[in-house]
VOGU-3710 file (C-alpha; in Angstrom, 3 decimals, decimal comma):
1> msesqksivl> -0,145/0,325/0,110  1,543/3,557/-0,961  2,128/5,887/1,354  -0,480/9,003/1,483  0,645/12,057/-0,165  1,779/15,052/2,668  1,721/18,613/2,925  4,381/20,715/4,614  4,322/23,705/5,806  7,103/26,009/7,062
11> attplwethh> 6,733/28,189/10,084  9,834/29,997/11,152  8,330/33,272/12,708  6,691/31,714/15,872  7,295/34,573/17,861  5,625/36,613/15,344  2,433/36,341/16,413  0,245/37,524/13,268  1,856/34,997/10,834  2,318/32,443/13,507
21> aeaieivhrl> -1,418/32,631/13,584  -1,107/32,275/9,621  0,996/29,061/9,457  -1,457/27,393/12,215  -4,900/28,275/9,943  -3,240/26,780/6,946  -2,559/23,339/9,167  -6,121/23,390/10,186  -7,440/23,988/6,748  -5,162/20,851/5,462
31> haekkdvvfv> -6,083/18,808/8,421  -10,071/19,559/7,610  -9,364/18,597/4,069  -8,001/15,238/5,615  -4,486/15,829/4,603  -1,415/14,818/6,394  0,284/17,408/7,527  4,241/17,867/8,608  5,002/21,187/10,114  8,266/22,206/10,433
41> tcigaldsca> 9,390/24,338/12,315  13,301/26,357/13,502  14,815/24,957/17,065  17,625/26,993/16,894  19,119/25,822/13,241  18,969/29,173/11,347  21,622/31,598/12,274  19,186/34,431/10,986  15,453/35,119/10,333  12,858/37,493/10,055
51> anphkkmnvc> 11,770/37,278/13,884  15,748/36,974/15,241  17,909/38,280/12,703  21,067/38,885/14,580  20,209/34,987/16,641  19,948/36,633/20,408  20,075/33,742/22,371  17,277/34,673/24,796  15,010/34,746/21,687  16,045/31,752/20,841
61> rrcvkqseyt> 15,297/30,395/23,605  11,478/31,693/23,600  11,343/30,648/20,263  11,877/26,953/21,138  9,359/27,445/24,004  6,796/28,487/21,578  7,434/25,896/19,126  6,531/23,570/21,998  3,594/25,415/22,926  2,642/25,032/19,553
71> rknllpdnvs> 3,478/21,402/19,088  0,961/20,414/22,925  -1,377/22,852/21,824  -2,325/24,387/18,247  -1,822/21,331/15,972  -4,521/18,854/15,403  -3,344/15,559/17,047  -2,520/13,414/14,190  -0,053/16,254/12,578  3,494/15,571/11,988
81> wlplefdemn> 6,214/18,411/13,859  9,329/18,108/12,625  12,310/20,527/13,559  14,764/21,794/11,051  18,146/19,895/11,481  21,182/21,080/9,287  24,247/18,965/8,462  27,417/20,760/9,506  28,216/22,500/6,054  30,778/24,791/4,749
91> fgetysiqtv> 29,187/25,836/1,011  29,480/29,454/2,030  33,300/29,213/2,305  33,466/28,007/-1,244  31,883/31,369/-2,629  34,177/34,337/-3,525  32,417/37,077/-2,626  33,931/40,584/-2,617  30,912/43,025/-3,825  27,080/43,157/-3,401
101> ddlmgiffed> 26,849/41,763/-7,121  28,920/38,592/-6,206  26,906/37,476/-3,810  23,596/38,503/-5,747  24,968/36,163/-8,484  25,611/32,884/-6,317  23,207/29,849/-7,673  22,612/26,411/-5,870  21,221/24,702/-8,692  18,611/26,796/-9,769
111> mpigklvysq> 18,265/28,513/-6,818  18,818/32,345/-6,166  20,434/31,741/-2,469  22,846/34,493/-2,991  19,310/37,168/-3,431  17,545/35,104/-0,766  20,814/35,853/1,467  20,973/39,759/0,658  17,351/39,871/1,215  17,932/38,835/4,713
121> icddekgeyl> 21,235/40,846/5,369  19,704/44,154/3,847  16,758/43,904/6,500  19,566/43,210/9,323  21,532/46,162/8,174  18,663/48,283/7,692  20,492/49,088/4,351  21,173/47,579/0,445  25,017/48,983/0,493  26,563/46,795/2,366
131> didrlkpkis> 30,133/46,087/3,885  30,854/42,800/2,487  34,645/42,513/4,353  32,540/42,896/7,352  29,708/40,478/7,086  31,444/37,557/4,745  31,571/35,196/8,181  27,385/35,931/8,518  26,953/35,506/4,528  28,770/32,680/4,615
141> kllnngisly> 26,566/30,641/7,986  23,329/32,231/5,739  24,466/30,933/2,708  24,883/27,150/4,578  21,473/27,650/5,993  19,645/28,536/3,002  21,807/25,258/0,957  20,565/23,202/3,843  16,791/24,355/4,051  17,123/23,193/0,560
151> rqtcelitkk> 18,236/20,382/0,815  16,594/18,830/3,680  13,127/20,133/1,959  14,418/18,076/-1,173  14,880/14,858/1,365  11,227/15,421/3,298  9,534/15,511/-0,849  11,183/12,391/-1,639  11,298/10,650/1,347  7,996/11,507/2,716
161> nvsevyawng> 6,080/11,568/-0,901  5,077/15,511/-0,246  2,447/16,674/-2,821  2,535/20,498/-1,528  4,632/22,712/0,120  3,749/25,995/2,161  6,477/28,732/3,547  5,963/32,448/4,948  7,095/34,892/2,609  9,748/33,433/0,715
171> rrqsdgpalw> 12,209/36,217/0,275  14,746/35,324/2,917  16,845/32,367/2,984  15,229/31,156/5,973  12,250/30,602/4,045  12,295/30,813/0,220  14,448/27,649/-0,538  11,900/25,550/0,760  9,630/26,548/-1,840  12,607/26,575/-4,281
181> aarkhsvayy> 13,099/23,039/-3,551  9,369/22,141/-4,210  9,802/23,472/-7,391  12,692/21,284/-8,067  10,762/18,387/-7,389  7,579/19,507/-9,349  5,363/19,650/-6,742  2,856/22,474/-5,746  4,104/25,584/-3,594  2,581/28,570/-1,941
191> ayisggrphl> 3,868/31,810/0,129  1,547/32,833/2,325  1,785/36,339/4,169  -1,022/38,712/5,531  -3,785/40,050/4,040  -4,888/43,694/3,000  -6,783/43,422/6,388  -6,093/42,392/10,157  -8,700/39,511/9,263  -7,592/38,200/5,824
201> iniqnslsvq> -4,427/35,978/5,069  -3,113/35,917/1,643  -1,662/32,305/-0,002  -0,333/32,400/-3,274  1,073/29,642/-5,896  4,680/31,717/-6,104  8,320/31,639/-4,646  7,550/34,920/-2,806  4,162/36,986/-1,945  6,211/39,767/-3,540
211> dfterhvqlk> 6,244/38,395/-6,964  4,858/41,189/-9,225  3,662/38,747/-11,814  1,455/36,505/-9,567  0,189/39,940/-7,836  -0,919/41,384/-10,730  -2,913/37,946/-11,706  -4,334/38,587/-8,194  -5,089/41,954/-8,678  -7,364/41,627/-11,596
221> kvyekaarvh> -9,314/38,624/-10,113  -10,124/40,625/-6,528  -11,004/43,881/-8,452  -13,202/41,930/-10,939  -15,151/39,914/-8,225  -16,082/43,022/-6,272  -16,590/44,746/-8,989  -19,403/41,727/-10,404  -20,582/41,945/-6,562  -20,963/45,478/-5,533
231> gmrqvqdeak> -20,759/47,368/-8,680  -17,537/49,937/-9,757  -18,585/52,791/-8,449  -18,536/51,359/-4,863  -15,549/49,476/-5,445  -13,529/52,871/-6,418  -14,868/54,919/-3,768  -13,098/52,352/-1,507  -9,904/52,709/-3,060  -10,147/56,399/-2,919
241> ayykqyregs> -10,552/55,990/1,016  -8,223/53,775/0,822  -5,386/56,174/-0,454  -6,823/58,789/1,404  -5,730/56,922/4,442  -2,407/56,594/2,858  -2,009/60,170/2,432  -3,076/60,126/6,170  -0,932/57,785/7,539  -3,621/56,105/8,808
251> vrqvgfrfds> -3,433/52,755/7,074  -2,468/49,913/9,495  -1,362/46,775/7,699  0,739/43,662/9,297  4,637/44,291/8,188  3,844/48,101/7,053  4,121/51,292/8,796  2,640/54,597/6,680  3,712/57,857/8,278  1,445/60,827/8,336
261> dvnsvkpvlk> 2,463/64,607/7,079  0,102/66,220/9,571  2,912/68,140/11,750  5,085/68,273/8,530  6,403/71,461/7,277  4,500/72,820/4,417  6,900/73,765/1,117  7,809/77,266/0,009  8,877/77,021/-3,827  9,814/79,817/-5,475
271> tdlpillivt> 9,787/78,675/-9,005  8,427/79,450/-12,584  9,270/76,000/-13,956  6,900/72,856/-13,625  8,107/70,563/-11,058  9,337/67,289/-10,929  8,907/65,677/-8,092  10,902/62,433/-7,682  10,389/60,005/-4,777  12,623/57,001/-3,699
281> stpkehvhql> 11,514/53,837/-2,206  13,513/52,654/0,909  15,931/49,850/0,700  13,029/47,572/2,785  10,600/47,920/-0,242  13,599/47,058/-2,507  14,591/43,887/-1,123  10,781/42,840/-0,606  11,180/41,702/-4,592  13,824/39,897/-6,194
291> qydefygsdp> 12,667/41,815/-8,964  14,044/44,626/-8,033  17,648/43,199/-7,457  18,050/41,489/-10,800  17,030/45,277/-12,691  18,601/47,710/-10,395  21,851/45,819/-9,108  24,282/46,794/-6,372  23,773/50,545/-6,835  19,512/51,097/-7,164
301> ygrfleildc> 19,724/54,568/-6,042  22,730/55,638/-8,622  20,656/54,075/-11,311  17,516/55,519/-10,495  18,683/58,888/-10,440  20,717/58,579/-13,504  18,772/60,764/-15,256  20,087/63,881/-13,313  23,429/63,826/-15,164  20,869/65,697/-18,093
311> nelyrkfyvi> 21,445/69,472/-18,077  18,473/69,891/-20,483  16,423/68,605/-17,787  16,972/71,404/-14,937  15,785/74,099/-17,750  12,791/72,292/-18,090  11,748/71,404/-14,943  12,334/72,272/-11,224  13,703/68,999/-9,872  13,063/68,068/-6,445
321> vrwhpfnsrs> 14,190/64,531/-5,164  12,346/63,333/-1,861  13,776/61,345/0,370  12,352/58,645/1,693  12,156/58,979/5,639  12,406/55,579/6,438  16,478/55,857/5,302  16,966/58,585/8,057  17,105/54,875/9,966  19,496/53,283/7,426
331> ntetreridr> 22,811/51,713/7,901  25,731/53,468/7,332  27,111/52,733/3,936  23,088/53,559/2,795  23,153/57,046/4,388  26,695/57,567/3,340  25,434/56,725/-0,442  22,807/58,910/-0,122  24,987/61,791/0,815  27,363/61,221/-1,823
341> lidkygtarh> 24,320/61,337/-4,303  22,653/64,741/-2,896  26,279/66,340/-3,735  26,528/65,062/-6,999  23,653/65,963/-8,103  23,229/69,428/-6,038  21,400/71,301/-8,859  18,214/69,179/-7,854  17,141/70,123/-4,291  17,015/67,819/-2,210
351> fhpsskidty> 15,024/66,658/1,143  16,983/64,680/3,038  15,459/61,341/4,693  15,441/63,514/8,233  13,248/66,354/6,769  10,056/67,074/8,360  8,728/68,591/4,707  5,441/67,600/3,957  5,446/64,979/0,715  2,243/65,708/-0,649
361> dlldksevvf> 1,725/69,048/-0,257  5,411/68,678/-2,962  2,873/66,483/-4,781  0,224/68,690/-5,187  2,502/71,174/-6,241  4,198/68,947/-8,769  3,092/68,624/-12,403  4,786/65,106/-13,066  6,104/62,487/-10,433  8,854/59,980/-11,295
371> atnstvaqya> 9,242/56,495/-8,527  10,195/53,339/-8,742  7,077/52,359/-6,515  5,732/54,168/-3,788  2,814/54,765/-1,649  3,152/58,625/-2,827  3,308/57,304/-6,329  0,519/54,929/-5,981  -1,359/58,143/-5,086  -0,373/60,286/-7,487
381> asvgkptiiy> -1,306/58,183/-10,109  -5,328/57,283/-8,579  -5,714/60,981/-8,648  -4,221/61,486/-12,133  -1,350/63,163/-11,401  1,288/62,170/-14,482  3,645/59,253/-13,163  6,424/57,691/-14,320  7,329/54,225/-13,212  10,712/53,036/-13,667
391> gpaavmfgqs> 11,003/49,646/-13,732  9,732/46,136/-12,858  6,665/47,700/-10,517  4,929/49,312/-13,186  3,046/46,096/-14,196  0,944/46,902/-10,770  0,038/50,297/-12,524  -1,086/49,045/-15,332  -2,296/52,218/-17,821  -2,529/54,392/-15,112
401> vfavrnshev> 1,389/55,454/-15,388  4,071/55,432/-17,867  6,374/52,379/-17,548  9,602/52,697/-18,226  12,813/50,267/-18,041  16,012/52,774/-18,439  16,902/56,730/-18,007  16,444/57,092/-21,926  12,738/56,559/-22,246  12,070/58,672/-18,931
411> lkllltgdyk> 14,324/61,595/-20,416  12,686/61,393/-23,657  9,082/61,215/-21,695  10,165/64,683/-19,915  11,670/66,529/-22,540  9,517/65,918/-25,047  6,362/67,122/-22,720  5,013/63,412/-23,911  4,205/63,022/-19,980  1,164/65,383/-20,656
421> nsrepadalk> -0,673/62,697/-22,741  -3,786/61,751/-20,252  -3,153/58,447/-17,965  -6,712/57,233/-16,881  -6,518/56,419/-13,081  -8,646/53,176/-13,416  -6,001/50,733/-13,144  -4,432/53,066/-9,762  -7,417/52,935/-8,078  -7,478/48,691/-8,590
431> lgfyagnfge> -4,326/48,751/-6,944  -5,833/50,698/-3,925  -8,541/48,340/-3,630  -6,366/45,383/-4,029  -4,090/46,620/-1,756  -6,601/46,774/0,890  -8,545/44,099/0,067  -6,461/41,044/-1,113  -6,310/37,985/0,905  -9,315/35,701/2,334
441> pfqyvrints> -10,805/35,402/5,709  -9,306/33,253/8,156  -11,332/30,436/9,177  -10,090/28,534/12,278  -8,053/31,669/13,714  -8,933/35,045/14,793  -8,162/38,180/16,499  -10,153/38,367/19,371  -10,703/41,521/21,532  -12,988/40,238/24,171
451> vrsgwwlrne> -10,333/38,361/26,250  -7,290/40,273/25,479  -6,099/41,445/22,293  -4,246/39,055/20,287  -4,532/35,851/18,048  -6,853/32,662/19,059  -7,082/29,544/17,710  -10,930/28,878/18,117  -12,917/25,856/18,311  -16,274/26,421/17,269
461> qlgtqkpilr> -17,995/22,886/18,177  -16,000/22,956/21,839  -16,410/26,450/22,348  -13,237/27,005/23,265  -10,118/29,141/22,275  -6,621/29,338/22,937  -4,179/31,716/22,172  -1,427/31,506/19,455  1,350/33,099/21,368  2,193/31,171/24,588
471> psgflkrtfr> 0,979/32,662/27,646  4,304/33,204/30,294  4,706/34,402/33,629  2,723/37,271/34,713  0,381/36,698/31,261  -0,068/33,331/32,265  -1,229/33,821/36,088  -3,785/36,477/34,463  -5,085/34,159/32,187  -5,404/31,653/34,281
481> slksfvnkqk> -7,366/34,013/36,903  -9,427/35,393/34,133  -10,422/31,471/32,910  -11,341/30,670/36,884  -13,796/33,805/36,903  -15,146/32,993/34,083  -15,801/29,092/34,797  -17,109/30,489/38,429  -19,703/33,129/36,493  -21,180/30,213/34,170
491> sll> -21,668/28,490/37,425  -23,762/31,151/38,849  -25,766/30,937/35,900
//
């Protein structure tokens, strides 16, 4: 009798409550479908992950305890639990890495392990510009981690007759290799993450949840379904309301923060020229998408701002560069690169990352916007402002923007005045609606504020619920006291 096919769910963020809740949700969905599930988690094997980038041992210990709590309290009885176990490897030492380009060029079989490691390192270092010599020991460890995860997943797939693999996010060496292993063995693979609202989970058939091509397919499906059910006007009104929240800084999504310019300084701009507003993105936004790395290489800001070498541009426009506020928290190498670019292109007016200038007021005063991808650019396109998007993110904006692939195309639009050719905001509104509504409702895990804020696994049949995060110390005692009080009240009824 042949062994039944199994589903792997990789959960490497046990202490990140929302994302751990997503993993538990998927396990219970698969279990309800009568599938054999193998729940894989880390108990110290990874040298860096999203929840513990610098492998602090106290965090590791908490993570191990959380994994044990999950195994005993949150998984169905017949779900297998398996820890990550890596053999001592020295893959990282076999590569000659002198530059960021060297790192991003490393592949193991067909897996772009160098880009996955780069994505994690950029998170850890808070910047895209890196001191490779200083980071070589860590890079070597992360290459080992990623390749080991890939090999272990390949082994599980072949030995346990695995038919599908789920992993959170997919862009780092601590999760992505599991999906690449599934692709190698021609089994289904799914990346998961939070949806557009707190009650939604997003599961997509791609190697990363940030894959532009797959997200664009999702975008059309989400929008068209909503338009059929609720009507085009209502859907567009909701998209406009969402962009209004963008502007106000009141959007709340897991993993993202949108700062408000309410208390910012209004700009004083004395010029008779039309204003070209250039809005930069942040390193974290860039490395979320592997397509960015492939397009921009190791000097994204340098390539993006190549148009500022053109003297004719300054005769046509008053050029403003608004550096992203989050760059004020970037690593030393990234901040130094920004300062050098500000010095190099001093003819333009730069607003430093630390500037309190009102970005949306700059937008209102501008005639045209140039960006790689940003919430400001999305808002601009949604209100019909001429917007030029440079690079792979343009697919998400559809016909609402001018999509360009090099600085020559940008300059042609700007210097000939072709940017004035009208663009319809409809596709940008689709993007806004999608951003707030992608994903599907949780079925087994819920946010529950009646007892305490947080995520809880609920059993509707038994009328019970368990916290996703392990109660500990004072919280555990409080939880027990509250439970005792509730039980006493029930006995009095």
